[in-house]
C-alpha positions in Angstrom: 0.5 0.5 -0.4 1.5 3.7 -1.0 2.2 6.2 1.8 0.3 9.3 1.3 4.0 10.7 0.6 4.6 8.8 -1.5 2.2 11.2 -4.2 3.3 13.7 -6.1 1.7 17.1 -5.7 0.4 18.0 -9.4 2.0 21.0 -11.3 1.4 23.0 -14.5 4.3 20.8 -16.1 2.3 17.6 -15.5 -0.6 18.7 -17.5 0.9 19.2 -20.6 0.3 15.4 -21.1 -3.1 16.2 -21.2 -4.0 18.4 -24.1 -7.3 18.7 -26.0 -7.7 17.9 -29.3 -8.3 20.8 -31.7 -7.7 20.3 -35.5 -8.7 21.3 -38.8 -11.4 20.1 -40.8 -9.9 17.1 -42.8 -10.1 17.5 -46.5 -13.0 15.2 -48.4 -15.1 15.6 -51.3 -18.0 17.6 -49.7 -15.7 20.0 -47.7 -12.2 20.2 -50.3 -10.8 23.3 -48.4 -9.8 23.0 -44.1 -11.7 24.9 -41.8 -10.0 25.6 -37.9 -12.3 26.4 -34.8 -11.9 30.0 -33.7 -11.6 29.9 -29.8 -12.1 33.1 -28.0 -8.5 32.7 -25.2 -11.1 33.1 -22.5 -12.7 29.8 -23.6 -11.7 27.0 -21.7 -11.2 23.3 -23.5 -10.8 20.5 -21.1 -8.2 17.9 -21.4 -9.7 14.5 -23.9 -12.6 16.7 -25.6 -12.0 17.4 -29.2 -13.1 20.6 -31.8 -12.9 20.3 -35.3 -13.9 21.8 -38.7 -15.5 25.8 -38.5 -16.3 25.8 -35.0 -16.5 29.1 -33.0 -16.7 29.0 -29.4 -17.6 33.2 -28.0 -16.3 34.2 -24.6 -16.0 32.3 -21.1 -17.2 29.1 -22.7 -16.2 26.0 -20.3 -15.9 22.9 -22.3 -15.5 19.6 -20.0 -13.6 16.9 -20.5 -14.4 14.0 -22.8 -16.8 16.4 -25.6 -16.7 15.6 -28.9 -17.5 19.2 -31.0 -17.2 18.0 -34.5 -17.7 19.9 -37.7 -16.6 18.0 -40.4 -19.6 17.1 -41.7 -21.9 19.4 -41.2 -20.6 22.7 -40.6 -20.3 25.4 -39.4 -21.3 25.5 -35.4 -21.2 28.4 -33.2 -21.3 28.1 -29.2 -22.0 31.7 -28.2 -21.2 33.4 -24.6 -21.4 32.1 -21.6 -22.3 28.3 -22.4 -20.8 25.2 -20.1 -20.7 21.8 -22.2 -20.5 19.3 -19.9 -18.9 15.9 -19.5 -19.4 13.4 -22.5 -21.8 15.6 -24.6 -21.4 15.1 -28.8 -22.3 18.2 -31.1 -22.3 16.8 -34.7 -24.4 17.8 -37.6 -25.6 16.1 -41.4 -24.1 17.4 -44.4 -25.9 20.5 -46.1 -28.5 20.9 -43.6 -29.1 24.0 -41.9 -30.8 26.7 -39.9 -30.6 30.4 -41.0 -29.8 32.8 -38.1 -29.4 36.4 -39.4 -27.8 36.5 -42.8 -25.9 33.0 -42.1 -26.9 29.3 -42.0 -25.4 26.9 -39.2 -25.6 23.0 -38.6 -25.4 23.7 -35.2 -26.2 27.6 -33.8 -25.9 27.9 -29.7 -26.9 31.2 -27.7 -25.9 32.6 -24.9 -25.7 31.3 -21.6 -26.7 27.7 -22.4 -26.1 24.2 -20.4 -25.8 21.7 -21.8 -25.8 18.5 -19.4 -24.0 15.7 -18.9 -24.0 13.2 -21.5 -26.5 15.0 -23.9 -26.2 14.9 -28.1 -27.3 18.0 -29.9 -27.3 17.1 -33.8 -27.3 19.5 -36.6 -29.6 21.0 -37.9 -30.7 22.6 -35.1 -30.7 25.9 -32.9 -30.7 26.6 -29.5 -31.5 30.0 -28.1 -30.4 31.8 -25.0 -30.5 30.5 -21.3 -31.9 26.8 -23.0 -31.3 24.3 -20.1 -30.3 21.2 -21.8 -30.5 18.3 -19.5 -28.9 15.0 -18.8 -28.6 12.8 -21.7 -31.3 14.9 -23.6 -30.9 14.9 -27.8 -31.3 17.7 -29.6 -31.7 17.0 -33.6 -34.0 18.9 -36.7 -35.2 21.2 -34.0 -35.8 24.7 -33.0 -35.1 25.8 -29.6 -36.5 29.2 -28.1 -34.6 31.4 -25.6 -35.2 30.1 -22.3 -36.8 26.9 -22.7 -35.8 24.1 -20.0 -34.9 20.3 -21.6 -35.5 17.7 -18.5 -33.3 14.5 -18.4 -33.6 12.0 -21.3 -36.2 14.2 -23.4 -35.9 14.1 -26.7 -36.8 17.2 -29.1 -36.3 16.3 -32.8 -38.8 15.8 -36.6 -38.7 19.8 -37.0 -40.1 21.1 -34.0 -39.7 24.4 -32.4 -39.9 25.0 -28.7 -41.5 28.1 -28.0 -39.8 30.2 -25.5 -39.7 29.4 -21.7 -41.4 26.1 -21.9 -40.9 23.2 -20.2 -40.1 19.7 -21.5 -40.4 17.1 -19.0 -38.2 14.3 -18.0 -38.2 11.1 -20.8 -41.1 13.7 -23.4 -40.6 12.6 -26.8 -41.5 15.7 -28.5 -41.7 15.0 -32.3 -44.8 17.0 -33.5 -45.1 21.0 -33.6 -48.7 20.1 -31.4 -46.8 18.3 -28.6 -44.3 21.4 -28.3 -47.4 23.6 -28.4 -48.8 22.4 -25.5 -45.8 22.4 -23.2 -46.4 24.5 -19.9 -44.2 27.1 -18.8 -40.9 26.5 -16.5 -41.4 25.8 -12.8 -39.9 28.3 -10.9 -37.6 25.6 -9.5 -36.6 24.7 -12.5 -35.9 28.0 -13.4 -33.7 28.6 -10.4 -31.6 25.1 -10.8 -31.2 26.4 -14.6 -29.9 29.9 -13.1 -27.5 28.3 -10.5 -26.2 25.7 -13.0 -25.0 29.0 -15.0 -23.5 30.7 -12.3 -21.2 27.9 -10.9 -20.3 27.2 -14.8 -19.3 30.5 -15.2 -16.4 30.5 -12.7 -14.8 27.4 -14.5 -13.2 29.1 -17.6 -10.8 31.3 -15.4 -10.7 29.0 -12.5 -9.2 26.4 -15.1 -7.2 28.3 -17.2 -5.5 29.5 -13.9 -4.8 25.9 -13.0 -3.6 24.5 -16.3 -1.4 27.7 -17.0 -0.2 28.9 -20.2 -0.1 25.7 -22.1 -2.9 26.2 -24.9 -2.0 24.2 -27.8 -3.7 21.0 -29.2 -2.2 17.7 -29.9 0.1 20.0 -32.6 -2.2 22.2 -34.4 -2.2 25.3 -32.8 -6.1 26.7 -32.3 -4.8 29.8 -33.2 -5.4 29.9 -36.9 
């Protein structure tokens, strides 16, 4: 059995072994020009996560370990300010399927102050508005989720539906018609407060992890400042 004094203290140098993978998209027949992620300096990408292709990540975004953000098929992706994307989340999109936001088309568009909780799947084409909460293991695919909506754990939103603003999708619900979406109730106060508290906690992580990991900001051989 190891004694306590056998353990080595953590140092910034030891963190260099656990970089995120941040890369241009591969050259393919459908995307012949490689595209690089554009990541704000204040965002934090955790070890063991990957960001590939034409992805814009705005300020103070926290991306937890084991997240896959892969814009090699459907593209581009936009991730707004103060978003937290938690452990095991997958972002991917279908080729040539988009939603129009302003004058631009996106495979995946995520607004500001959004929480994507552990194990969720966000698959383009989709639009997720500001202050949305996507719960544990939820799935959003081919859908519009308007501002302030709350998707509970194991919920599925798909089939081209639009979730109206500030609506509550119950645990395990399968919202695949607009009729179902229109019948959803308003977000309960306790769920609204829970989402706000998750945001408050996670908005501290980017600066805190930057301090913990020091100045090491390169990927596995490819700088993400392109």
